[in-house]
C-alpha positions as a Markdown table, in Angstrom:
| # | Residue | x | y | z |
|---|---|---|---|---|
| 1 | Met | 53.1 | 74.4 | -46.5 |
| 2 | Pro | 52.6 | 70.6 | -46.1 |
| 3 | Glu | 51.2 | 68.6 | -48.8 |
| 4 | Pro | 47.9 | 67.1 | -48.3 |
| 5 | Ile | 47.9 | 63.6 | -47.1 |
| 6 | Ser | 45.4 | 61.2 | -49.8 |
| 7 | Ala | 43.2 | 58.3 | -48.0 |
| 8 | Asp | 45.2 | 55.5 | -49.3 |
| 9 | Arg | 48.5 | 57.2 | -47.6 |
| 10 | Ala | 46.8 | 57.7 | -44.5 |
| 11 | Thr | 45.5 | 54.2 | -44.5 |
| 12 | Ala | 48.8 | 53.0 | -45.5 |
| 13 | Ala | 50.8 | 54.9 | -42.7 |
| 14 | Ala | 48.2 | 54.1 | -39.9 |
| 15 | Ala | 48.7 | 50.6 | -40.9 |
| 16 | Ser | 52.5 | 50.1 | -40.6 |
| 17 | Pro | 54.4 | 50.3 | -37.6 |
| 18 | Pro | 56.5 | 52.9 | -36.4 |
| 19 | Ala | 60.0 | 52.6 | -36.9 |
| 20 | Thr | 62.6 | 51.8 | -34.5 |
| 21 | Gly | 63.7 | 54.4 | -32.5 |
| 22 | Ala | 61.0 | 57.0 | -33.9 |
| 23 | Pro | 58.9 | 58.7 | -31.6 |
| 24 | Ser | 55.3 | 57.1 | -31.6 |
| 25 | Thr | 52.5 | 59.5 | -32.7 |
| 26 | Glu | 50.0 | 57.5 | -30.8 |
| 27 | Thr | 48.9 | 58.8 | -27.6 |
| 28 | Val | 47.3 | 56.8 | -24.4 |
| 29 | Ala | 44.9 | 58.4 | -22.4 |
| 30 | Pro | 46.0 | 58.2 | -18.7 |
| 31 | Ser | 44.4 | 55.8 | -15.7 |
| 32 | Thr | 44.3 | 55.9 | -12.6 |
| 33 | Ser | 44.1 | 52.9 | -10.3 |
| 34 | Ala | 40.6 | 54.0 | -9.1 |
| 35 | Glu | 39.5 | 53.9 | -12.6 |
| 36 | Ala | 41.2 | 50.2 | -13.3 |
| 37 | Thr | 39.2 | 49.0 | -10.1 |
| 38 | Ala | 35.9 | 50.7 | -10.5 |
| 39 | Glu | 32.9 | 48.3 | -10.5 |
| 40 | Pro | 29.8 | 48.7 | -12.5 |
| 41 | Ile | 27.0 | 51.0 | -11.0 |
| 42 | Leu | 24.0 | 49.1 | -9.8 |
| 43 | Thr | 20.8 | 50.5 | -11.2 |
| 44 | Ser | 17.4 | 49.8 | -11.2 |
| 45 | Ala | 17.7 | 48.7 | -15.1 |
| 46 | Gly | 20.8 | 46.7 | -14.2 |
| 47 | Pro | 24.9 | 46.9 | -13.4 |
| 48 | Leu | 25.9 | 49.9 | -15.4 |
| 49 | Val | 29.4 | 50.1 | -16.7 |
| 50 | Leu | 30.9 | 53.4 | -17.6 |
| 51 | Pro | 32.7 | 54.9 | -20.7 |
| 52 | Asp | 36.2 | 55.6 | -20.9 |
| 53 | Pro | 36.6 | 58.7 | -19.1 |
| 54 | Leu | 37.8 | 61.6 | -22.3 |
| 55 | Pro | 40.7 | 63.5 | -21.9 |
| 56 | Ala | 41.2 | 67.0 | -20.7 |
| 57 | Gly | 41.5 | 69.8 | -23.3 |
| 58 | Pro | 43.4 | 73.0 | -23.0 |
| 59 | Gly | 40.7 | 74.5 | -20.7 |
| 60 | Gly | 39.8 | 71.8 | -18.6 |
| 61 | Pro | 38.2 | 68.4 | -18.6 |
| 62 | Ala | 36.1 | 68.1 | -21.7 |
| 63 | Thr | 32.1 | 68.2 | -21.9 |
| 64 | Val | 29.4 | 66.5 | -23.6 |
| 65 | Pro | 26.2 | 68.7 | -24.6 |
| 66 | Ala | 23.3 | 66.9 | -23.4 |
| 67 | Gly | 22.1 | 64.2 | -26.2 |
| 68 | Ala | 25.5 | 64.3 | -27.8 |
| 69 | Ala | 26.9 | 61.1 | -28.6 |
| 70 | Thr | 30.0 | 60.4 | -26.1 |
| 71 | Ala | 32.7 | 60.0 | -28.8 |
| 72 | Pro | 36.7 | 60.5 | -27.7 |
| 73 | Val | 38.0 | 64.2 | -28.2 |
| 74 | Pro | 41.1 | 64.6 | -29.6 |
| 75 | Ser | 43.8 | 64.5 | -27.7 |
| 76 | Glu | 46.0 | 67.9 | -27.5 |
| 77 | Ala | 49.2 | 66.2 | -29.5 |
| 78 | Ala | 46.6 | 65.6 | -32.4 |
| 79 | Ser | 45.5 | 68.7 | -32.5 |
| 80 | Ser | 48.8 | 70.5 | -32.6 |
| 81 | Gly | 50.3 | 68.5 | -35.5 |
| 82 | Gly | 50.9 | 65.1 | -34.2 |
| 83 | Glu | 53.9 | 65.8 | -32.3 |
| 84 | Pro | 54.0 | 63.9 | -28.9 |
| 85 | Pro | 54.4 | 65.9 | -25.9 |
| 86 | Ala | 57.9 | 66.0 | -24.2 |
| 87 | Pro | 59.0 | 62.8 | -21.9 |
| 88 | Gly | 58.1 | 63.4 | -18.1 |
| 89 | Ala | 55.6 | 66.7 | -19.2 |
| 90 | Ser | 52.6 | 66.7 | -17.4 |
| 91 | Ser | 49.3 | 67.7 | -19.5 |
| 92 | Ser | 48.0 | 70.9 | -19.3 |
| 93 | Gly | 44.5 | 71.5 | -17.7 |
| 94 | Gly | 42.3 | 69.5 | -15.7 |
| 95 | Ala | 44.5 | 66.0 | -16.8 |
| 96 | Ser | 47.0 | 66.7 | -14.0 |
| 97 | Ser | 44.7 | 67.7 | -11.2 |
| 98 | Gly | 42.0 | 64.3 | -11.5 |
| 99 | Gly | 40.1 | 65.8 | -14.6 |
| 100 | Ala | 40.6 | 62.0 | -16.1 |
| 101 | Ser | 38.9 | 60.1 | -13.3 |
| 102 | Ser | 36.4 | 62.7 | -13.1 |
| 103 | Gly | 34.6 | 61.7 | -16.2 |
| 104 | Val | 30.7 | 62.5 | -17.8 |
| 105 | Val | 28.0 | 61.7 | -15.9 |
| 106 | Pro | 26.0 | 59.9 | -18.1 |
| 107 | Asn | 22.0 | 60.1 | -18.8 |
| 108 | Ser | 21.1 | 57.0 | -17.4 |
| 109 | Leu | 22.3 | 58.4 | -13.6 |
| 110 | Pro | 20.0 | 61.3 | -13.4 |
| 111 | Phe | 20.3 | 61.5 | -9.8 |
| 112 | Gly | 24.3 | 61.2 | -9.6 |
| 113 | Arg | 26.4 | 58.4 | -8.8 |
| 114 | Pro | 25.6 | 56.1 | -6.0 |
| 115 | Gly | 27.6 | 56.4 | -2.5 |
| 116 | Arg | 29.4 | 54.2 | -0.2 |
| 117 | Ser | 28.6 | 50.9 | 0.7 |
| 118 | Met | 27.5 | 50.8 | 4.4 |
| 119 | Ser | 28.4 | 46.8 | 4.7 |
| 120 | Asn | 30.9 | 48.0 | 7.4 |
| 121 | Asn | 29.2 | 50.4 | 8.8 |
| 122 | Pro | 29.5 | 49.7 | 12.5 |
| 123 | Phe | 26.3 | 51.0 | 13.3 |
| 124 | Val | 24.6 | 48.6 | 10.6 |
| 125 | Phe | 26.4 | 45.5 | 12.1 |
| 126 | Gly | 25.1 | 46.2 | 15.3 |
| 127 | Phe | 21.4 | 46.9 | 14.4 |
| 128 | Thr | 21.8 | 43.5 | 12.1 |
| 129 | Ala | 23.5 | 41.7 | 15.4 |
| 130 | Ala | 20.7 | 43.1 | 17.4 |
| 131 | Leu | 17.7 | 42.1 | 15.3 |
| 132 | Gly | 19.4 | 38.6 | 14.8 |
| 133 | Val | 19.3 | 38.4 | 18.8 |
| 134 | Leu | 15.9 | 39.7 | 18.7 |
| 135 | Thr | 14.3 | 37.1 | 16.1 |
| 136 | Ala | 16.1 | 34.0 | 18.1 |
| 137 | Trp | 14.2 | 35.3 | 21.5 |
| 138 | Trp | 11.3 | 35.4 | 19.5 |
| 139 | Leu | 11.4 | 32.0 | 18.2 |
| 140 | Val | 12.3 | 30.8 | 21.8 |
| 141 | Gln | 9.2 | 32.6 | 22.7 |
| 142 | Ala | 7.2 | 30.7 | 19.9 |
| 143 | Val | 8.6 | 27.7 | 21.0 |
| 144 | Ala | 7.5 | 27.5 | 24.5 |
| 145 | Ser | 4.3 | 28.7 | 24.0 |
| 146 | Ala | 3.9 | 26.2 | 21.3 |
| 147 | Ser | 5.3 | 23.5 | 23.9 |
| 148 | Ser | 1.8 | 21.7 | 24.9 |
| 149 | Val | 0.9 | 21.1 | 21.2 |
| 150 | Leu | 4.4 | 20.2 | 20.0 |
| 151 | Ile | 4.2 | 17.3 | 22.9 |
| 152 | Leu | 0.9 | 16.3 | 21.4 |
| 153 | Ile | 2.4 | 16.3 | 18.0 |
| 154 | Ile | 5.8 | 14.0 | 19.3 |
| 155 | Val | 3.4 | 11.8 | 21.5 |
| 156 | Ser | 1.2 | 10.9 | 18.1 |
| 157 | Ile | 4.1 | 10.3 | 15.9 |
| 158 | Phe | 5.4 | 7.9 | 18.5 |
| 159 | Leu | 2.1 | 6.3 | 19.0 |
| 160 | Ala | 1.8 | 6.1 | 15.0 |
| 161 | Ile | 5.6 | 4.5 | 14.7 |
| 162 | Gly | 4.7 | 1.9 | 17.6 |
| 163 | Leu | 1.0 | 0.6 | 15.6 |
| 164 | Asn | 2.7 | 0.6 | 12.3 |
| 165 | Pro | 4.2 | -2.8 | 13.3 |
| 166 | Ala | 0.9 | -4.2 | 13.7 |
| 167 | Val | -0.4 | -2.7 | 10.3 |
| 168 | Glu | 1.7 | -4.3 | 8.4 |
| 169 | Val | 1.4 | -7.4 | 10.2 |
| 170 | Leu | -2.4 | -7.3 | 8.7 |
| 171 | Gln | -0.8 | -6.3 | 5.4 |
| 172 | Arg | 1.7 | -9.4 | 5.2 |
| 173 | Arg | -1.8 | -11.5 | 5.6 |
| 174 | Asn | -3.0 | -9.7 | 2.2 |
| 175 | Val | -5.0 | -7.3 | 4.2 |
| 176 | Pro | -5.0 | -3.7 | 2.2 |
| 177 | Arg | -3.0 | -0.7 | 4.2 |
| 178 | Val | -6.3 | 1.4 | 4.2 |
| 179 | Ala | -8.1 | -1.7 | 6.1 |
| 180 | Ala | -5.6 | -2.5 | 8.2 |
| 181 | Ile | -5.1 | 1.0 | 9.8 |
| 182 | Thr | -8.5 | 0.9 | 10.3 |
| 183 | Ala | -8.8 | -2.4 | 12.4 |
| 184 | Val | -5.7 | -1.2 | 14.7 |
| 185 | Phe | -7.2 | 2.2 | 15.2 |
| 186 | Leu | -10.7 | 0.8 | 15.9 |
| 187 | Cys | -8.9 | -1.2 | 18.6 |
| 188 | Val | -6.9 | 1.6 | 20.3 |
| 189 | Ile | -10.9 | 3.8 | 20.4 |
| 190 | Leu | -12.3 | 0.5 | 22.1 |
| 191 | Val | -9.7 | 0.8 | 24.4 |
| 192 | Phe | -10.1 | 4.4 | 25.0 |
| 193 | Val | -13.8 | 3.9 | 25.8 |
| 194 | Val | -13.0 | 0.8 | 28.1 |
| 195 | Phe | -10.6 | 2.4 | 30.0 |
| 196 | Gly | -13.1 | 5.2 | 30.3 |
| 197 | Leu | -16.1 | 3.3 | 31.3 |
| 198 | Ala | -14.5 | 1.3 | 33.4 |
| 199 | Val | -12.6 | 4.4 | 35.5 |
| 200 | Val | -15.5 | 7.5 | 35.5 |
| 201 | Pro | -18.7 | 5.6 | 37.0 |
| 202 | Pro | -16.5 | 4.0 | 40.4 |
| 203 | Leu | -14.9 | 7.5 | 40.4 |
| 204 | Thr | -18.6 | 9.1 | 40.1 |
| 205 | Thr | -20.0 | 6.5 | 43.2 |
| 206 | Gln | -16.9 | 6.6 | 45.4 |
| 207 | Ser | -17.3 | 10.6 | 45.3 |
| 208 | Ala | -21.4 | 10.7 | 45.7 |
| 209 | Gln | -20.7 | 7.9 | 48.8 |
| 210 | Phe | -18.2 | 10.4 | 50.3 |
| 211 | Val | -20.4 | 13.5 | 50.2 |
| 212 | Asp | -23.3 | 11.0 | 51.6 |
| 213 | Gln | -21.0 | 9.4 | 54.2 |
| 214 | Leu | -19.5 | 12.5 | 55.0 |
| 215 | Pro | -21.5 | 13.5 | 58.5 |
| 216 | Gln | -20.7 | 10.1 | 59.7 |
| 217 | Tyr | -17.2 | 10.9 | 59.2 |
| 218 | Val | -17.6 | 13.8 | 61.1 |
| 219 | Gln | -19.5 | 12.0 | 64.2 |
| 220 | Glu | -16.6 | 9.2 | 64.2 |
| 221 | Leu | -14.2 | 11.9 | 64.5 |
| 222 | Gln | -15.8 | 13.3 | 67.6 |
| 223 | Asn | -16.0 | 9.5 | 69.4 |
| 224 | Asn | -12.2 | 9.4 | 68.9 |
| 225 | Pro | -10.2 | 10.7 | 72.2 |
| 226 | Leu | -7.5 | 12.0 | 70.3 |
| 227 | Ile | -9.3 | 14.1 | 67.9 |
| 228 | Arg | -12.0 | 15.0 | 70.9 |
| 229 | Asp | -9.2 | 16.0 | 73.0 |
| 230 | Leu | -7.6 | 18.3 | 70.5 |
| 231 | Asp | -11.2 | 19.6 | 69.5 |
| 232 | Gln | -11.7 | 20.8 | 73.4 |
| 233 | Arg | -8.1 | 22.3 | 73.6 |
| 234 | Phe | -8.2 | 24.1 | 70.0 |
| 235 | Gln | -11.4 | 23.9 | 68.8 |
| 236 | Leu | -10.7 | 22.3 | 65.4 |
| 237 | Leu | -14.6 | 20.9 | 64.9 |
| 238 | Glu | -16.0 | 24.3 | 65.8 |
| 239 | Lys | -13.5 | 26.1 | 63.2 |
| 240 | Leu | -14.1 | 23.4 | 60.7 |
| 241 | Gln | -18.1 | 23.7 | 60.9 |
| 242 | Thr | -17.6 | 27.7 | 60.7 |
| 243 | Tyr | -15.6 | 27.2 | 57.7 |
| 244 | Val | -18.2 | 25.0 | 55.7 |
| 245 | Thr | -21.1 | 27.1 | 56.9 |
| 246 | Ser | -19.5 | 30.1 | 55.6 |
| 247 | Gly | -19.2 | 31.6 | 51.8 |
| 248 | Asp | -15.4 | 30.9 | 51.7 |
| 249 | Phe | -15.6 | 27.3 | 51.4 |
| 250 | Gly | -18.8 | 27.5 | 48.5 |
| 251 | Thr | -16.6 | 29.5 | 46.4 |
| 252 | Gln | -13.4 | 27.5 | 46.9 |
| 253 | Met | -15.3 | 24.0 | 46.4 |
| 254 | Phe | -17.1 | 25.9 | 43.3 |
| 255 | Gly | -13.8 | 27.0 | 42.0 |
| 256 | Gly | -12.4 | 23.3 | 42.8 |
| 257 | Val | -15.1 | 21.9 | 41.0 |
| 258 | Leu | -14.6 | 24.0 | 37.8 |
| 259 | Gly | -10.7 | 23.4 | 37.9 |
| 260 | Ile | -11.4 | 19.7 | 38.1 |
| 261 | Gly | -13.7 | 20.2 | 34.9 |
| 262 | Thr | -11.1 | 22.3 | 32.9 |
| 263 | Val | -8.8 | 19.3 | 34.1 |
| 264 | Leu | -11.5 | 16.4 | 32.5 |
| 265 | Ile | -11.8 | 18.9 | 29.3 |
| 266 | Gly | -8.3 | 19.1 | 28.8 |
| 267 | Ala | -7.7 | 15.5 | 29.1 |
| 268 | Val | -10.8 | 14.7 | 26.8 |
| 269 | Phe | -9.3 | 17.4 | 23.9 |
| 270 | Asn | -5.9 | 16.1 | 24.1 |
| 271 | Ser | -7.2 | 12.2 | 23.6 |
| 272 | Leu | -9.3 | 13.0 | 20.8 |
| 273 | Thr | -6.3 | 15.2 | 19.0 |
| 274 | Val | -3.6 | 12.6 | 19.5 |
| 275 | Leu | -6.1 | 9.9 | 18.2 |
| 276 | Val | -6.7 | 12.1 | 15.3 |
| 277 | Leu | -3.1 | 13.3 | 14.8 |
| 278 | Thr | -1.9 | 9.6 | 14.8 |
| 279 | Leu | -4.2 | 8.1 | 12.5 |
| 280 | Tyr | -2.9 | 10.5 | 10.0 |
| 281 | Phe | 0.5 | 10.4 | 10.6 |
| 282 | Leu | 0.0 | 6.2 | 10.6 |
| 283 | Gly | -1.9 | 6.9 | 7.3 |
| 284 | Ser | 0.9 | 9.1 | 5.5 |
| 285 | Leu | 3.9 | 7.3 | 7.2 |
| 286 | Lys | 5.7 | 6.2 | 4.3 |
| 287 | Ser | 5.4 | 9.6 | 2.2 |
| 288 | Leu | 6.8 | 11.1 | 5.3 |
| 289 | Lys | 9.9 | 9.0 | 5.5 |
| 290 | Arg | 10.2 | 9.2 | 1.7 |
| 291 | Met | 10.2 | 13.4 | 2.0 |
| 292 | Ala | 12.8 | 13.0 | 5.0 |
| 293 | Tyr | 15.1 | 10.6 | 3.1 |
| 294 | Arg | 14.8 | 13.3 | 0.1 |
| 295 | Leu | 16.3 | 16.2 | 2.0 |
| 296 | Val | 19.3 | 13.9 | 2.6 |
| 297 | Pro | 22.1 | 14.4 | -0.2 |
| 298 | Arg | 21.8 | 11.8 | -2.9 |
| 299 | Ser | 25.4 | 10.4 | -2.0 |
| 300 | Arg | 24.6 | 9.7 | 1.3 |
| 301 | Arg | 20.5 | 8.8 | 1.0 |
| 302 | Thr | 21.3 | 5.1 | 0.9 |
| 303 | Arg | 22.8 | 4.9 | 4.4 |
| 304 | Ala | 20.8 | 7.2 | 6.0 |
| 305 | Thr | 17.8 | 5.4 | 4.8 |
| 306 | Leu | 18.7 | 2.0 | 6.3 |
| 307 | Leu | 19.8 | 3.8 | 9.4 |
| 308 | Gly | 16.2 | 5.6 | 9.4 |
| 309 | Asp | 14.7 | 2.5 | 9.0 |
| 310 | Gln | 16.5 | 1.0 | 11.7 |
| 311 | Ile | 15.7 | 3.5 | 14.3 |
| 312 | Ile | 11.8 | 3.6 | 13.2 |
| 313 | Asp | 11.8 | 0.1 | 13.6 |
| 314 | Ser | 13.7 | -0.1 | 17.2 |
| 315 | Ile | 11.2 | 2.5 | 18.0 |
| 316 | Gly | 8.3 | 0.8 | 16.6 |
| 317 | Gly | 9.5 | -2.3 | 18.5 |
| 318 | Tyr | 9.5 | -0.8 | 22.0 |
| 319 | Val | 6.4 | 1.1 | 22.2 |
| 320 | Ala | 4.6 | -2.5 | 20.7 |
| 321 | Gly | 6.9 | -4.6 | 23.2 |
| 322 | Asn | 5.8 | -2.0 | 25.8 |
| 323 | Leu | 2.1 | -2.0 | 24.9 |
| 324 | Ile | 2.3 | -5.9 | 24.8 |
| 325 | Ile | 3.8 | -5.8 | 28.6 |
| 326 | Ser | 1.2 | -3.5 | 30.0 |
| 327 | Leu | -1.6 | -5.5 | 28.7 |
| 328 | Ile | 0.0 | -8.8 | 30.1 |
| 329 | Ala | -0.1 | -6.8 | 33.3 |
| 330 | Gly | -3.5 | -5.7 | 33.4 |
| 331 | Val | -4.8 | -8.9 | 32.5 |
| 332 | Thr | -3.2 | -10.6 | 35.2 |
| 333 | Thr | -4.0 | -8.1 | 37.6 |
| 334 | Phe | -7.7 | -8.5 | 36.4 |
| 335 | Phe | -7.8 | -11.6 | 37.1 |
| 336 | Phe | -5.9 | -11.7 | 40.6 |
| 337 | Leu | -8.2 | -8.9 | 41.4 |
| 338 | Ser | -11.3 | -10.9 | 40.9 |
| 339 | Ile | -10.2 | -14.0 | 42.7 |
| 340 | Met | -9.8 | -11.8 | 45.7 |
| 341 | Gln | -12.9 | -10.1 | 45.5 |
| 342 | Val | -11.4 | -6.8 | 45.5 |
| 343 | Pro | -13.8 | -3.8 | 44.3 |
| 344 | Tyr | -13.7 | -2.2 | 41.2 |
| 345 | Ala | -11.1 | -4.7 | 39.6 |
| 346 | Leu | -11.7 | -3.4 | 36.1 |
| 347 | Ala | -10.5 | 0.0 | 36.7 |
| 348 | Leu | -7.9 | -0.7 | 38.8 |
| 349 | Ser | -6.3 | -3.4 | 36.1 |
| 350 | Leu | -6.5 | -0.3 | 33.6 |
| 351 | Ile | -4.8 | 1.7 | 36.0 |
| 352 | Val | -1.6 | -0.9 | 36.4 |
| 353 | Ala | -1.9 | -1.4 | 32.9 |
| 354 | Leu | -1.5 | 2.5 | 31.9 |
| 355 | Thr | 1.3 | 3.1 | 34.7 |
| 356 | Asp | 3.3 | 0.1 | 33.8 |
| 357 | Leu | 4.3 | 2.1 | 30.7 |
| 358 | Ile | 6.0 | 4.3 | 32.8 |
| 359 | Pro | 9.7 | 3.0 | 33.2 |
| 360 | Leu | 10.9 | 2.6 | 36.4 |
| 361 | Val | 8.3 | 4.0 | 38.9 |
| 362 | Gly | 5.2 | 3.0 | 37.0 |
| 363 | Ala | 4.4 | -0.2 | 37.8 |
| 364 | Phe | 5.4 | 0.8 | 41.6 |
| 365 | Ile | 2.4 | 3.1 | 41.3 |
| 366 | Gly | 0.0 | 0.9 | 39.8 |
| 367 | Ala | 0.7 | -1.7 | 42.8 |
| 368 | Gly | 0.4 | 0.7 | 45.5 |
| 369 | Val | -3.0 | 1.9 | 43.7 |
| 370 | Ala | -4.3 | -1.7 | 43.7 |
| 371 | Ser | -3.0 | -2.9 | 47.2 |
| 372 | Leu | -4.1 | 0.2 | 49.2 |
| 373 | Val | -7.9 | -0.7 | 47.7 |
| 374 | Gly | -6.8 | -4.2 | 49.1 |
| 375 | Phe | -6.1 | -2.8 | 52.3 |
| 376 | Phe | -9.7 | -0.7 | 52.4 |
| 377 | Val | -11.0 | -4.8 | 52.4 |
| 378 | Ser | -9.2 | -6.1 | 54.6 |
| 379 | Pro | -5.3 | -5.9 | 56.4 |
| 380 | Thr | -4.9 | -9.8 | 54.6 |
| 381 | Val | -6.1 | -8.8 | 51.3 |
| 382 | Gly | -4.1 | -5.6 | 51.2 |
| 383 | Ile | -0.9 | -7.5 | 52.4 |
| 384 | Val | -1.6 | -10.7 | 49.8 |
| 385 | Cys | -1.7 | -8.1 | 47.0 |
| 386 | Leu | 1.6 | -6.4 | 48.3 |
| 387 | Val | 3.0 | -10.0 | 47.9 |
| 388 | Phe | 1.3 | -10.5 | 44.2 |
| 389 | Phe | 2.9 | -7.6 | 43.1 |
| 390 | Thr | 5.9 | -7.9 | 44.4 |
| 391 | Ile | 6.6 | -11.7 | 42.5 |
| 392 | Tyr | 4.9 | -10.3 | 39.6 |
| 393 | Gln | 6.9 | -7.6 | 38.9 |
| 394 | Gln | 10.5 | -10.0 | 39.5 |
| 395 | Ile | 8.9 | -12.0 | 36.4 |
| 396 | Glu | 8.0 | -9.5 | 34.3 |
| 397 | Asn | 11.5 | -7.6 | 34.7 |
| 398 | Tyr | 13.3 | -11.2 | 34.0 |
| 399 | Trp | 11.5 | -12.8 | 31.9 |
| 400 | Ile | 8.3 | -10.9 | 30.5 |
| 401 | Ala | 9.7 | -7.9 | 29.2 |
| 402 | Pro | 13.1 | -9.8 | 28.1 |
| 403 | Thr | 11.5 | -12.1 | 26.0 |
| 404 | Val | 9.1 | -9.2 | 24.7 |
| 405 | Met | 11.9 | -6.5 | 24.2 |
| 406 | Lys | 14.6 | -9.0 | 22.7 |
| 407 | Ser | 13.7 | -8.2 | 19.1 |
| 408 | Ser | 13.3 | -4.4 | 19.2 |
| 409 | Val | 15.6 | -2.4 | 21.3 |
| 410 | Asp | 19.1 | -3.2 | 22.7 |
| 411 | Val | 19.6 | -0.8 | 25.7 |
| 412 | Pro | 21.9 | -1.3 | 28.6 |
| 413 | Pro | 20.5 | -1.0 | 31.7 |
| 414 | Leu | 22.3 | 2.4 | 32.5 |
| 415 | Ala | 21.4 | 4.0 | 29.2 |
| 416 | Thr | 17.6 | 3.1 | 30.3 |
| 417 | Ile | 17.8 | 4.9 | 33.7 |
| 418 | Val | 19.5 | 7.8 | 32.4 |
| 419 | Gly | 17.1 | 8.3 | 29.3 |
| 420 | Ala | 14.1 | 7.9 | 31.7 |
| 421 | Leu | 15.0 | 10.0 | 34.3 |
| 422 | Leu | 16.3 | 13.1 | 31.7 |
| 423 | Gly | 12.9 | 12.8 | 29.7 |
| 424 | Gly | 11.2 | 12.7 | 33.0 |
| 425 | Ala | 12.8 | 16.0 | 34.3 |
| 426 | Leu | 12.3 | 17.3 | 30.6 |
| 427 | Leu | 8.6 | 16.4 | 29.7 |
| 428 | Gly | 7.4 | 14.6 | 32.7 |
| 429 | Val | 5.3 | 11.2 | 32.2 |
| 430 | Val | 5.8 | 11.7 | 28.4 |
| 431 | Gly | 9.5 | 12.6 | 28.5 |
| 432 | Ala | 10.1 | 9.1 | 30.3 |
| 433 | Leu | 8.1 | 7.6 | 27.8 |
| 434 | Leu | 9.6 | 8.7 | 25.3 |
| 435 | Gly | 13.3 | 8.3 | 26.8 |
| 436 | Ile | 13.9 | 5.1 | 26.1 |
| 437 | Pro | 13.6 | 5.0 | 22.5 |
| 438 | Met | 15.3 | 8.3 | 22.0 |
| 439 | Val | 18.0 | 7.1 | 24.0 |
| 440 | Ala | 17.9 | 3.6 | 21.3 |
| 441 | Ala | 18.1 | 6.1 | 18.5 |
| 442 | Ile | 21.2 | 7.7 | 19.8 |
| 443 | Leu | 23.5 | 4.6 | 20.4 |
| 444 | Leu | 22.3 | 3.6 | 16.9 |
| 445 | Ile | 23.9 | 6.2 | 15.6 |
| 446 | Leu | 27.0 | 6.4 | 17.8 |
| 447 | Arg | 27.6 | 2.5 | 17.2 |
| 448 | Glu | 26.9 | 3.3 | 13.1 |
| 449 | Val | 28.3 | 6.5 | 12.0 |
| 450 | Val | 30.3 | 8.2 | 14.8 |
| 451 | Leu | 32.4 | 5.4 | 16.0 |
| 452 | Pro | 33.5 | 3.8 | 12.6 |
| 453 | Arg | 34.3 | 7.6 | 11.6 |
| 454 | Gln | 36.7 | 8.1 | 14.9 |
| 455 | Glu | 38.4 | 4.8 | 14.1 |
| 456 | Arg | 39.1 | 5.9 | 10.5 |
| 457 | Ala | 40.3 | 9.0 | 11.7 |
């Protein structure tokens, strides 16, 4: 019968290392590679780390009753008197069949262990890719639907940037910014009002005169030998009279009037929208710049601020310079047409000033309209108008424009043409107006950022 071991001797024996060559009585629970690499289980209460699995008993995997503490169960070697198992011998029961890796399902997982992740599933990948394509298509459709509003916003931003130099000039003369913005904005509204008062009454008067003189025009057509011969052969005037007296003509004319009214209402609404947005952008331009610069990392913020201010100054100088050139063209045209006694001189001069804002072709459009009205007065007046506008365009291109634009933008002529053509192809007249300052901004970025980086590389 073995002698009982006291508590002191048991403590000393546990603390002292085993002798060299003596077999160790300490057993180590076997572990598998799956347990070594097992990740914590994610639950609603947070990540859960499972306890070490219990060793298998003689009859299979050890189990723990519900509510009992998960204390380690003595190994088979310890229960048999402390003798270690023979080398190479496998433990009995469920240890050799995966019982050590089965473990115990704790009470914190009432619905069992979660399954495998589906992140690498082909179905999940395809579904996610399809959702990405649908989202991109929806964004493109949304941008296309809101393109008219986006154009108004872009035009308002450019007008605000173009009017900002005038506001800063007033500020340098000790005028508060609010008062300077109010003064500049009132001038813009005055230009719109003058344009409306100068253009709308002549158009209304001429339309009424055309309706009143329509029978006389028809009579003159009948007196024309060529028209009379064509009428005798094809009955043109009879068909025209039948069409006018029928209901189709009235319906189409009514629809045309509605279409013209819709266009006019849309133009007025867009003009008011641009004016309001320009006022807001002009008042909050500094805060918008600060917010945009804060999006840049701190290490690059200084350089981005300098480049951004230079781009804004260039765009503002271009818009302001173009407005000055158009104002000079309008004033010169008004005095010339007044001297030549061409009717509606104020309306024609405003049309020339507005079309002069369009790069490349705007000046020719305004000159053509004014010269056509001059030919209605007399052929001599029309020819004089053509000569005047031809000479003036040369003076504007080689003297006025370089003098005004020398401190705003430095864009090569080829880049100007390409920018205006591409802008006009993308956004029409608005794109042609905005193409040149955008080209100036791109050239500045290339000159200050891209080319120096290429030289260092």
